[in-house]
Biopython code that builds the backbone (N, CA, C, O; Angstrom):
import numpy as np
from Bio.PDB.StructureBuilder import StructureBuilder

atoms = [
    (1, "MET", "N", (1.235, -1.414, -0.029)),
    (1, "MET", "CA", (0.179, -0.253, 0.349)),
    (1, "MET", "C", (0.875, 1.361, 0.053)),
    (1, "MET", "O", (1.709, 1.683, 0.899)),
    (2, "ASP", "N", (0.619, 2.359, -1.025)),
    (2, "ASP", "CA", (1.614, 3.862, -1.289)),
    (2, "ASP", "C", (0.641, 4.390, 0.035)),
    (2, "ASP", "O", (-0.506, 4.159, 0.418)),
    (3, "LEU", "N", (1.781, 5.227, 0.494)),
    (3, "LEU", "CA", (1.119, 5.710, 1.352)),
    (3, "LEU", "C", (1.499, 7.820, 1.331)),
    (3, "LEU", "O", (1.425, 8.551, 2.319)),
    (4, "SER", "N", (1.870, 8.248, -0.094)),
    (4, "SER", "CA", (2.480, 8.897, -0.007)),
    (4, "SER", "C", (2.109, 10.464, -0.616)),
    (4, "SER", "O", (2.659, 11.470, -1.063)),
    (5, "TRP", "N", (0.377, 9.740, -0.198)),
    (5, "TRP", "CA", (-0.254, 11.403, -0.279)),
    (5, "TRP", "C", (-0.914, 12.021, 1.043)),
    (5, "TRP", "O", (-1.455, 13.126, 1.076)),
    (6, "LEU", "N", (-0.772, 11.018, 2.282)),
    (6, "LEU", "CA", (-0.740, 10.606, 3.652)),
    (6, "LEU", "C", (-0.462, 12.448, 3.876)),
    (6, "LEU", "O", (-1.134, 13.186, 4.596)),
    (7, "PRO", "N", (0.650, 12.813, 3.069)),
    (7, "PRO", "CA", (1.539, 14.972, 3.429)),
    (7, "PRO", "C", (1.102, 15.126, 3.475)),
    (7, "PRO", "O", (0.578, 15.449, 4.541)),
    (8, "LEU", "N", (0.358, 15.156, 1.871)),
    (8, "LEU", "CA", (-0.311, 16.156, 1.323)),
    (8, "LEU", "C", (-1.393, 16.472, 1.901)),
    (8, "LEU", "O", (-1.580, 17.660, 2.166)),
    (9, "VAL", "N", (-2.391, 15.470, 2.246)),
    (9, "VAL", "CA", (-3.513, 15.834, 2.902)),
    (9, "VAL", "C", (-3.670, 15.848, 4.442)),
    (9, "VAL", "O", (-4.689, 16.094, 5.087)),
    (10, "ALA", "N", (-1.918, 15.398, 5.070)),
    (10, "ALA", "CA", (-2.083, 16.853, 6.230)),
    (10, "ALA", "C", (-1.464, 17.993, 6.270)),
    (10, "ALA", "O", (-1.773, 18.767, 7.176)),
    (11, "LEU", "N", (-0.343, 18.417, 5.214)),
    (11, "LEU", "CA", (-0.575, 19.593, 4.910)),
    (11, "LEU", "C", (-1.393, 20.758, 4.927)),
    (11, "LEU", "O", (-1.381, 21.853, 5.491)),
    (12, "GLY", "N", (-2.794, 19.553, 3.330)),
    (12, "GLY", "CA", (-4.170, 20.323, 3.023)),
    (12, "GLY", "C", (-4.275, 21.045, 4.895)),
    (12, "GLY", "O", (-4.180, 22.210, 5.282)),
    (13, "ILE", "N", (-4.504, 19.744, 5.678)),
    (13, "ILE", "CA", (-5.381, 20.231, 6.808)),
    (13, "ILE", "C", (-4.757, 21.178, 7.488)),
    (13, "ILE", "O", (-5.601, 21.776, 8.155)),
    (14, "GLY", "N", (-3.549, 21.675, 7.674)),
    (14, "GLY", "CA", (-3.073, 21.791, 8.553)),
    (14, "GLY", "C", (-3.293, 23.437, 8.231)),
    (14, "GLY", "O", (-3.592, 24.315, 9.040)),
    (15, "LEU", "N", (-2.894, 23.641, 5.880)),
    (15, "LEU", "CA", (-2.851, 24.744, 6.236)),
    (15, "LEU", "C", (-4.373, 25.345, 5.722)),
    (15, "LEU", "O", (-4.627, 26.368, 5.086)),
    (16, "TYR", "N", (-5.124, 24.461, 6.172)),
    (16, "TYR", "CA", (-7.394, 24.773, 6.335)),
    (16, "TYR", "C", (-6.737, 25.098, 7.363)),
    (16, "TYR", "O", (-6.124, 26.141, 7.140)),
    (17, "PHE", "N", (-6.526, 24.608, 8.643)),
    (17, "PHE", "CA", (-6.228, 25.080, 10.246)),
    (17, "PHE", "C", (-5.710, 26.528, 10.371)),
    (17, "PHE", "O", (-6.033, 27.342, 11.237)),
    (18, "PHE", "N", (-4.740, 26.721, 9.224)),
    (18, "PHE", "CA", (-3.859, 27.224, 9.849)),
    (18, "PHE", "C", (-4.728, 29.090, 9.012)),
    (18, "PHE", "O", (-4.988, 30.108, 9.655)),
    (19, "PHE", "N", (-4.907, 28.889, 7.706)),
    (19, "PHE", "CA", (-5.768, 30.171, 7.620)),
    (19, "PHE", "C", (-7.251, 29.898, 8.270)),
    (19, "PHE", "O", (-8.054, 30.819, 8.124)),
    (20, "LEU", "N", (-7.471, 29.323, 8.616)),
    (20, "LEU", "CA", (-8.956, 29.223, 9.378)),
    (20, "LEU", "C", (-8.774, 30.176, 11.030)),
    (20, "LEU", "O", (-9.502, 31.001, 11.583)),
    (21, "MET", "N", (-7.834, 29.740, 11.290)),
    (21, "MET", "CA", (-7.263, 30.797, 12.625)),
    (21, "MET", "C", (-6.891, 32.183, 12.290)),
    (21, "MET", "O", (-6.763, 33.163, 13.024)),
    (22, "ALA", "N", (-6.728, 32.030, 10.841)),
    (22, "ALA", "CA", (-5.766, 33.566, 10.310)),
    (22, "ALA", "C", (-6.534, 34.854, 10.091)),
    (22, "ALA", "O", (-6.267, 36.056, 10.101)),
    (23, "TYR", "N", (-8.441, 33.503, 9.733)),
    (23, "TYR", "CA", (-9.730, 34.705, 9.370)),
    (23, "TYR", "C", (-10.147, 34.703, 9.894)),
    (23, "TYR", "O", (-11.237, 35.142, 9.525)),
    (24, "ARG", "N", (-10.147, 34.331, 11.342)),
    (24, "ARG", "CA", (-10.661, 34.600, 12.559)),
    (24, "ARG", "C", (-9.383, 35.958, 13.190)),
    (24, "ARG", "O", (-9.823, 36.968, 13.740)),
    (25, "LEU", "N", (-8.106, 35.786, 13.028)),
    (25, "LEU", "CA", (-7.547, 36.650, 13.908)),
    (25, "LEU", "C", (-8.145, 38.018, 13.526)),
    (25, "LEU", "O", (-8.180, 39.030, 14.225)),
    (26, "TRP", "N", (-8.710, 37.803, 11.996)),
    (26, "TRP", "CA", (-8.231, 39.208, 11.165)),
    (26, "TRP", "C", (-10.436, 39.409, 11.272)),
    (26, "TRP", "O", (-10.929, 40.263, 10.534)),
    (27, "VAL", "N", (-10.911, 38.993, 11.728)),
    (27, "VAL", "CA", (-11.904, 39.132, 11.934)),
    (27, "VAL", "C", (-12.021, 40.205, 13.423)),
    (27, "VAL", "O", (-12.383, 41.382, 13.427)),
    (28, "ALA", "N", (-11.689, 39.555, 14.351)),
    (28, "ALA", "CA", (-11.037, 40.337, 15.675)),
    (28, "ALA", "C", (-10.312, 41.502, 16.017)),
    (28, "ALA", "O", (-10.273, 42.389, 16.869)),
    (29, "GLY", "N", (-9.454, 40.903, 14.424)),
    (29, "GLY", "CA", (-8.786, 43.095, 15.053)),
    (29, "GLY", "C", (-9.536, 43.593, 13.632)),
    (29, "GLY", "O", (-9.021, 44.708, 13.546)),
    (30, "LYS", "N", (-10.177, 43.516, 12.784)),
    (30, "LYS", "CA", (-11.340, 44.243, 11.915)),
    (30, "LYS", "C", (-12.107, 44.517, 13.048)),
    (30, "LYS", "O", (-12.003, 45.732, 13.217)),
    (31, "ALA", "N", (-12.872, 44.008, 13.978)),
    (31, "ALA", "CA", (-13.479, 44.641, 15.613)),
    (31, "ALA", "C", (-13.359, 45.310, 15.951)),
    (31, "ALA", "O", (-14.143, 46.249, 16.077)),
    (32, "LEU", "N", (-11.691, 45.150, 16.493)),
    (32, "LEU", "CA", (-11.016, 45.737, 17.492)),
    (32, "LEU", "C", (-10.755, 47.162, 16.889)),
    (32, "LEU", "O", (-11.204, 48.245, 17.264)),
    (33, "PHE", "N", (-10.152, 46.953, 16.151)),
    (33, "PHE", "CA", (-9.713, 48.440, 14.713)),
    (33, "PHE", "C", (-11.359, 49.167, 15.042)),
    (33, "PHE", "O", (-11.488, 50.063, 15.876)),
    (34, "GLY", "N", (-12.431, 48.659, 14.311)),
    (34, "GLY", "CA", (-13.515, 49.648, 14.876)),
    (34, "GLY", "C", (-13.987, 50.168, 16.102)),
    (34, "GLY", "O", (-14.471, 51.284, 16.292)),
    (35, "ALA", "N", (-13.756, 49.024, 17.126)),
    (35, "ALA", "CA", (-13.403, 50.060, 18.374)),
    (35, "ALA", "C", (-12.691, 51.430, 19.071)),
    (35, "ALA", "O", (-12.978, 52.368, 19.815)),
    (36, "ALA", "N", (-11.630, 50.910, 18.349)),
    (36, "ALA", "CA", (-10.534, 51.785, 18.443)),
    (36, "ALA", "C", (-11.098, 52.756, 17.786)),
    (36, "ALA", "O", (-11.658, 53.606, 18.478)),
    (37, "SER", "N", (-11.112, 52.855, 16.917)),
    (37, "SER", "CA", (-11.495, 54.095, 16.107)),
    (37, "SER", "C", (-12.700, 54.892, 17.317)),
    (37, "SER", "O", (-12.399, 55.866, 18.007)),
    (38, "ARG", "N", (-13.831, 54.315, 17.332)),
    (38, "ARG", "CA", (-15.671, 55.030, 18.001)),
    (38, "ARG", "C", (-14.545, 55.755, 19.058)),
    (38, "ARG", "O", (-14.600, 56.983, 19.111)),
    (39, "THR", "N", (-13.447, 55.013, 19.969)),
    (39, "THR", "CA", (-13.279, 55.309, 21.303)),
    (39, "THR", "C", (-11.818, 56.530, 21.076)),
    (39, "THR", "O", (-11.503, 57.187, 22.068)),
    (40, "MET", "N", (-10.996, 56.748, 19.703)),
    (40, "MET", "CA", (-10.689, 58.139, 19.477)),
    (40, "MET", "C", (-11.832, 58.960, 19.206)),
    (40, "MET", "O", (-11.953, 60.136, 19.549)),
    (41, "SER", "N", (-12.522, 58.389, 18.679)),
    (41, "SER", "CA", (-13.883, 59.953, 18.174)),
    (41, "SER", "C", (-14.611, 60.285, 19.824)),
    (41, "SER", "O", (-14.758, 61.472, 20.114)),
    (42, "LEU", "N", (-14.908, 59.546, 20.532)),
    (42, "LEU", "CA", (-15.204, 59.462, 21.639)),
    (42, "LEU", "C", (-13.904, 60.718, 22.022)),
    (42, "LEU", "O", (-14.083, 61.815, 21.494)),
    (43, "PHE", "N", (-13.075, 60.606, 22.607)),
    (43, "PHE", "CA", (-11.875, 60.696, 23.162)),
    (43, "PHE", "C", (-11.447, 62.437, 22.254)),
    (43, "PHE", "O", (-10.551, 63.198, 22.618)),
    (44, "ALA", "N", (-12.349, 62.650, 21.121)),
    (44, "ALA", "CA", (-11.421, 63.763, 20.463)),
    (44, "ALA", "C", (-13.007, 64.053, 20.504)),
    (44, "ALA", "O", (-13.202, 63.120, 21.283)),
    (45, "GLU", "N", (-14.239, 64.553, 20.316)),
    (45, "GLU", "CA", (-15.467, 64.898, 21.319)),
    (45, "GLU", "C", (-15.141, 65.535, 23.215)),
    (45, "GLU", "O", (-15.448, 66.648, 23.643)),
    (46, "LEU", "N", (-14.413, 64.332, 24.051)),
    (46, "LEU", "CA", (-14.062, 64.762, 24.894)),
    (46, "LEU", "C", (-13.542, 65.786, 24.867)),
    (46, "LEU", "O", (-14.113, 66.555, 25.641)),
    (47, "GLU", "N", (-12.297, 66.464, 24.108)),
    (47, "GLU", "CA", (-11.770, 67.751, 24.418)),
    (47, "GLU", "C", (-12.428, 68.636, 23.733)),
    (47, "GLU", "O", (-12.312, 69.854, 23.871)),
    (48, "ARG", "N", (-13.106, 68.104, 23.008)),
    (48, "ARG", "CA", (-13.524, 69.590, 22.091)),
    (48, "ARG", "C", (-14.656, 69.904, 23.097)),
    (48, "ARG", "O", (-14.893, 71.109, 23.187)),
    (49, "TYR", "N", (-15.214, 69.303, 23.673)),
    (49, "TYR", "CA", (-16.540, 69.322, 25.312)),
    (49, "TYR", "C", (-15.596, 70.654, 26.258)),
    (49, "TYR", "O", (-15.681, 71.853, 26.525)),
    (50, "ASP", "N", (-14.673, 69.423, 26.507)),
    (50, "ASP", "CA", (-13.404, 70.479, 27.758)),
    (50, "ASP", "C", (-13.216, 71.512, 27.234)),
    (50, "ASP", "O", (-13.416, 72.475, 27.974)),
    (51, "ARG", "N", (-12.845, 71.780, 26.046)),
    (51, "ARG", "CA", (-12.149, 73.450, 25.844)),
    (51, "ARG", "C", (-13.385, 74.322, 25.611)),
    (51, "ARG", "O", (-12.978, 75.429, 25.260)),
    (52, "SER", "N", (-14.992, 74.289, 25.666)),
    (52, "SER", "CA", (-16.008, 74.638, 25.518)),
    (52, "SER", "C", (-15.966, 75.749, 26.269)),
    (52, "SER", "O", (-15.334, 75.601, 27.315)),
    (53, "VAL", "N", (-16.513, 77.015, 26.053)),
    (53, "VAL", "CA", (-17.315, 77.671, 27.139)),
    (53, "VAL", "C", (-18.505, 78.195, 27.459)),
    (53, "VAL", "O", (-19.288, 78.786, 26.715)),
    (54, "PRO", "N", (-18.632, 77.887, 28.904)),
    (54, "PRO", "CA", (-20.201, 77.221, 29.120)),
    (54, "PRO", "C", (-20.201, 79.250, 29.063)),
    (54, "PRO", "O", (-19.300, 80.083, 29.162)),
    (55, "ALA", "N", (-22.225, 79.373, 28.783)),
    (55, "ALA", "CA", (-22.822, 80.229, 28.411)),
    (55, "ALA", "C", (-22.516, 81.106, 29.259)),
    (55, "ALA", "O", (-21.411, 81.128, 29.801)),
    (56, "GLY", "N", (-23.279, 81.798, 29.451)),
    (56, "GLY", "CA", (-23.304, 83.419, 30.342)),
    (56, "GLY", "C", (-24.381, 83.026, 31.562)),
    (56, "GLY", "O", (-25.210, 82.116, 31.593)),
    (57, "LYS", "N", (-24.266, 83.392, 31.917)),
    (57, "LYS", "CA", (-25.604, 83.503, 33.252)),
    (57, "LYS", "C", (-26.768, 84.452, 32.609)),
    (57, "LYS", "O", (-26.182, 85.250, 31.878)),
    (58, "GLN", "N", (-28.004, 84.666, 32.583)),
    (58, "GLN", "CA", (-29.079, 85.444, 32.191)),
    (58, "GLN", "C", (-30.018, 85.325, 33.465)),
    (58, "GLN", "O", (-29.968, 84.392, 34.267)),
    (59, "ALA", "N", (-30.770, 86.268, 33.524)),
    (59, "ALA", "CA", (-31.312, 87.128, 34.252)),
    (59, "ALA", "C", (-32.748, 85.801, 34.065)),
    (59, "ALA", "O", (-32.796, 85.025, 33.110)),
    (60, "VAL", "N", (-33.451, 85.821, 34.842)),
    (60, "VAL", "CA", (-35.034, 85.065, 34.657)),
    (60, "VAL", "C", (-35.902, 86.410, 35.100)),
    (60, "VAL", "O", (-35.606, 87.231, 35.969)),
    (61, "THR", "N", (-36.718, 86.389, 34.493)),
    (61, "THR", "CA", (-37.779, 87.329, 34.292)),
    (61, "THR", "C", (-38.819, 86.082, 34.678)),
    (61, "THR", "O", (-38.755, 84.854, 34.739)),
    (62, "THR", "N", (-40.062, 87.386, 34.961)),
    (62, "THR", "CA", (-41.636, 86.694, 35.336)),
    (62, "THR", "C", (-42.367, 85.721, 34.394)),
    (62, "THR", "O", (-43.200, 84.832, 34.565)),
    (63, "ALA", "N", (-41.600, 86.344, 33.122)),
    (63, "ALA", "CA", (-42.345, 86.240, 31.546)),
    (63, "ALA", "C", (-41.375, 84.794, 31.434)),
    (63, "ALA", "O", (-41.963, 83.719, 31.555)),
    (64, "ASP", "N", (-40.339, 84.801, 31.272)),
    (64, "ASP", "CA", (-39.894, 83.279, 31.686)),
    (64, "ASP", "C", (-39.870, 82.256, 31.753)),
    (64, "ASP", "O", (-39.822, 81.256, 31.036)),
    (65, "LEU", "N", (-39.941, 82.797, 33.635)),
    (65, "LEU", "CA", (-40.739, 81.773, 34.121)),
    (65, "LEU", "C", (-42.234, 80.801, 33.894)),
    (65, "LEU", "O", (-42.381, 79.581, 33.959)),
    (66, "GLU", "N", (-43.259, 81.931, 33.599)),
    (66, "GLU", "CA", (-44.489, 81.321, 33.154)),
    (66, "GLU", "C", (-44.582, 81.041, 31.930)),
    (66, "GLU", "O", (-45.593, 80.501, 31.481)),
    (67, "ARG", "N", (-43.328, 81.426, 31.027)),
    (67, "ARG", "CA", (-43.342, 79.914, 29.698)),
    (67, "ARG", "C", (-43.015, 78.741, 29.894)),
    (67, "ARG", "O", (-43.620, 77.816, 29.351)),
    (68, "VAL", "N", (-41.855, 78.534, 30.816)),
    (68, "VAL", "CA", (-41.001, 78.074, 30.852)),
    (68, "VAL", "C", (-42.244, 76.445, 31.817)),
    (68, "VAL", "O", (-42.425, 75.238, 31.659)),
    (69, "VAL", "N", (-42.636, 77.339, 32.553)),
    (69, "VAL", "CA", (-44.157, 76.529, 33.545)),
    (69, "VAL", "C", (-45.119, 75.620, 32.957)),
    (69, "VAL", "O", (-45.605, 74.543, 33.303)),
    (70, "PHE", "N", (-45.317, 76.854, 31.356)),
    (70, "PHE", "CA", (-46.589, 76.732, 30.541)),
    (70, "PHE", "C", (-46.088, 75.534, 29.502)),
    (70, "PHE", "O", (-46.707, 74.543, 29.114)),
    (71, "GLU", "N", (-45.320, 75.792, 29.326)),
    (71, "GLU", "CA", (-44.459, 74.305, 28.960)),
    (71, "GLU", "C", (-44.354, 73.337, 29.327)),
    (71, "GLU", "O", (-44.573, 72.245, 28.801)),
    (72, "ARG", "N", (-44.043, 73.580, 30.173)),
    (72, "ARG", "CA", (-43.929, 71.751, 31.731)),
    (72, "ARG", "C", (-44.927, 71.281, 31.292)),
    (72, "ARG", "O", (-44.963, 70.238, 30.639)),
    (73, "ARG", "N", (-46.190, 72.196, 31.674)),
    (73, "ARG", "CA", (-47.463, 71.588, 32.118)),
    (73, "ARG", "C", (-47.392, 71.278, 30.454)),
    (73, "ARG", "O", (-46.658, 70.301, 30.304)),
    (74, "LYS", "N", (-47.855, 71.726, 29.263)),
    (74, "LYS", "CA", (-48.014, 71.360, 28.894)),
    (74, "LYS", "C", (-47.370, 69.644, 27.981)),
    (74, "LYS", "O", (-47.872, 68.926, 27.117)),
    (75, "LEU", "N", (-46.376, 69.611, 28.578)),
    (75, "LEU", "CA", (-45.303, 68.797, 28.230)),
    (75, "LEU", "C", (-46.027, 66.671, 29.102)),
    (75, "LEU", "O", (-45.933, 65.479, 28.810)),
    (76, "VAL", "N", (-46.624, 67.526, 30.140)),
    (76, "VAL", "CA", (-46.667, 66.491, 31.008)),
    (76, "VAL", "C", (-48.270, 66.163, 30.942)),
    (76, "VAL", "O", (-48.816, 65.190, 31.461)),
    (77, "ASN", "N", (-48.780, 67.005, 30.327)),
    (77, "ASN", "CA", (-50.546, 66.997, 30.400)),
    (77, "ASN", "C", (-50.213, 65.289, 28.471)),
    (77, "ASN", "O", (-50.849, 64.292, 28.127)),
    (78, "ARG", "N", (-48.709, 66.116, 27.834)),
    (78, "ARG", "CA", (-49.211, 65.133, 27.086)),
    (78, "ARG", "C", (-49.059, 64.195, 27.364)),
    (78, "ARG", "O", (-49.983, 63.386, 27.283)),
    (79, "ARG", "N", (-47.409, 63.713, 27.985)),
    (79, "ARG", "CA", (-46.926, 62.514, 28.416)),
    (79, "ARG", "C", (-48.042, 61.461, 29.218)),
    (79, "ARG", "O", (-48.111, 60.234, 29.147)),
    (80, "ARG", "N", (-48.697, 62.217, 29.832)),
    (80, "ARG", "CA", (-49.677, 61.450, 30.615)),
    (80, "ARG", "C", (-50.677, 61.214, 29.420)),
    (80, "ARG", "O", (-50.713, 59.986, 29.340)),
    (81, "LYS", "N", (-51.544, 61.748, 28.406)),
    (81, "LYS", "CA", (-52.389, 61.306, 27.258)),
    (81, "LYS", "C", (-51.459, 60.599, 26.512)),
    (81, "LYS", "O", (-51.971, 60.003, 25.565)),
    (82, "GLU", "N", (-50.107, 60.453, 26.641)),
    (82, "GLU", "CA", (-50.027, 58.755, 25.827)),
    (82, "GLU", "C", (-49.760, 57.621, 26.552)),
    (82, "GLU", "O", (-49.727, 56.561, 25.927)),
    (83, "GLN", "N", (-49.550, 57.612, 27.814)),
    (83, "GLN", "CA", (-49.763, 57.238, 28.436)),
    (83, "GLN", "C", (-50.985, 56.377, 28.651)),
    (83, "GLN", "O", (-50.698, 55.181, 28.601)),
    (84, "ALA", "N", (-52.015, 56.577, 28.832)),
    (84, "ALA", "CA", (-53.328, 56.773, 28.837)),
    (84, "ALA", "C", (-53.807, 56.230, 27.698)),
    (84, "ALA", "O", (-54.927, 55.726, 27.620)),
    (85, "GLU", "N", (-52.913, 56.310, 26.674)),
    (85, "GLU", "CA", (-53.673, 55.597, 24.709)),
    (85, "GLU", "C", (-53.061, 54.456, 25.461)),
    (85, "GLU", "O", (-53.738, 53.443, 25.635)),
    (86, "ARG", "N", (-51.764, 54.538, 25.949)),
    (86, "ARG", "CA", (-51.538, 53.148, 25.619)),
    (86, "ARG", "C", (-52.149, 51.953, 26.109)),
    (86, "ARG", "O", (-52.673, 50.954, 25.614)),
    (87, "GLN", "N", (-51.890, 52.420, 27.314)),
    (87, "GLN", "CA", (-52.803, 51.532, 28.719)),
    (87, "GLN", "C", (-54.317, 51.193, 27.592)),
    (87, "GLN", "O", (-54.543, 50.028, 27.264)),
    (88, "ARG", "N", (-54.886, 51.904, 27.289)),
    (88, "ARG", "CA", (-55.858, 52.058, 26.333)),
    (88, "ARG", "C", (-56.153, 50.831, 25.318)),
    (88, "ARG", "O", (-57.139, 50.095, 25.277)),
    (89, "ARG", "N", (-54.478, 50.847, 24.156)),
    (89, "ARG", "CA", (-54.720, 50.363, 23.800)),
    (89, "ARG", "C", (-53.752, 48.764, 23.865)),
    (89, "ARG", "O", (-53.837, 47.802, 23.101)),
    (90, "LEU", "N", (-53.169, 48.892, 24.655)),
    (90, "LEU", "CA", (-52.909, 47.038, 25.675)),
    (90, "LEU", "C", (-53.976, 46.517, 26.295)),
    (90, "LEU", "O", (-54.061, 45.301, 26.464)),
    (91, "VAL", "N", (-55.103, 47.535, 26.789)),
    (91, "VAL", "CA", (-56.568, 46.829, 27.481)),
    (91, "VAL", "C", (-57.404, 45.899, 26.183)),
    (91, "VAL", "O", (-57.927, 44.794, 26.041)),
    (92, "ASN", "N", (-57.101, 47.311, 25.275)),
    (92, "ASN", "CA", (-58.201, 46.594, 24.046)),
    (92, "ASN", "C", (-57.493, 44.945, 23.421)),
    (92, "ASN", "O", (-58.066, 43.859, 23.340)),
    (93, "ARG", "N", (-56.486, 45.208, 23.164)),
    (93, "ARG", "CA", (-55.714, 44.139, 22.479)),
    (93, "ARG", "C", (-55.519, 42.858, 24.205)),
    (93, "ARG", "O", (-54.978, 41.756, 24.106)),
    (94, "ILE", "N", (-56.011, 43.324, 25.358)),
    (94, "ILE", "CA", (-56.061, 41.962, 26.036)),
    (94, "ILE", "C", (-56.973, 41.567, 26.069)),
    (94, "ILE", "O", (-56.943, 40.402, 26.466)),
    (95, "ARG", "N", (-58.146, 42.011, 25.788)),
    (95, "ARG", "CA", (-59.512, 42.034, 25.501)),
    (95, "ARG", "C", (-59.762, 41.305, 24.346)),
    (95, "ARG", "O", (-60.467, 40.324, 24.585)),
    (96, "GLU", "N", (-59.447, 41.422, 23.203)),
    (96, "GLU", "CA", (-59.348, 40.547, 22.166)),
    (96, "GLU", "C", (-58.729, 39.300, 21.851)),
    (96, "GLU", "O", (-58.857, 38.708, 20.779)),
    (97, "ILE", "N", (-58.170, 38.991, 22.660)),
    (97, "ILE", "CA", (-57.341, 37.672, 22.748)),
    (97, "ILE", "C", (-58.292, 36.667, 23.291)),
    (97, "ILE", "O", (-58.816, 36.532, 24.397)),
    (98, "GLU", "N", (-58.356, 35.998, 22.170)),
    (98, "GLU", "CA", (-59.559, 34.345, 22.262)),
    (98, "GLU", "C", (-59.079, 32.783, 23.115)),
    (98, "GLU", "O", (-58.970, 31.628, 22.704)),
    (99, "ILE", "N", (-58.946, 33.196, 23.990)),
    (99, "ILE", "CA", (-58.436, 32.339, 24.746)),
    (99, "ILE", "C", (-58.495, 30.599, 24.448)),
    (99, "ILE", "O", (-57.574, 29.785, 24.504)),
    (100, "ASP", "N", (-59.911, 30.400, 24.124)),
    (100, "ASP", "CA", (-60.178, 29.300, 23.786)),
    (100, "ASP", "C", (-58.998, 28.714, 22.559)),
    (100, "ASP", "O", (-58.367, 27.657, 22.554)),
    (101, "LYS", "N", (-58.996, 29.995, 21.436)),
    (101, "LYS", "CA", (-58.407, 29.254, 20.504)),
    (101, "LYS", "C", (-56.951, 28.965, 20.708)),
    (101, "LYS", "O", (-56.299, 28.124, 20.089)),
    (102, "ARG", "N", (-56.643, 29.539, 21.386)),
    (102, "ARG", "CA", (-55.007, 29.236, 22.500)),
    (102, "ARG", "C", (-54.820, 27.767, 22.518)),
    (102, "ARG", "O", (-53.791, 27.126, 22.309)),
    (103, "TRP", "N", (-55.738, 27.453, 22.742)),
    (103, "TRP", "CA", (-55.210, 26.036, 23.446)),
    (103, "TRP", "C", (-55.576, 24.606, 22.475)),
    (103, "TRP", "O", (-55.310, 23.437, 22.753)),
    (104, "ALA", "N", (-56.280, 25.154, 21.247)),
    (104, "ALA", "CA", (-57.264, 24.726, 20.580)),
    (104, "ALA", "C", (-55.676, 24.011, 19.259)),
    (104, "ALA", "O", (-55.959, 23.397, 18.230)),
]
sb = StructureBuilder()
sb.init_structure("model")
sb.init_model(0)
sb.init_chain("A")
sb.init_seg("    ")
for serial, (resi, resn, name, xyz) in enumerate(atoms, 1):
    if name == "N":
        sb.init_residue(resn, " ", resi, " ")
    sb.init_atom(name, np.array(xyz, "f"), 0.0, 1.0, " ", f" {name:<3s}", serial, name[0])
structure = sb.get_structure()
């Protein structure tokens, strides 16, 4: 029996696993490079934030206060209505569930 092909098969299998590991290393490096570039952009943004000058102080007038309180009330009322609407839709969906069909 001639086994001269056996080293070629072993070499082929070895090359396959070598390239498989190289590919996995390349994919991991690609993900690492993406995370590193994202981190560098966040560091650059942080540096820009550190150099920013805060806005000057302003005097608050009664008209400004009334406007802000009015806008806040509108916002709270809108959120309350949205929450009630979500709850109403949920209750309607629960009522429409037919229990008999679930177990059939």
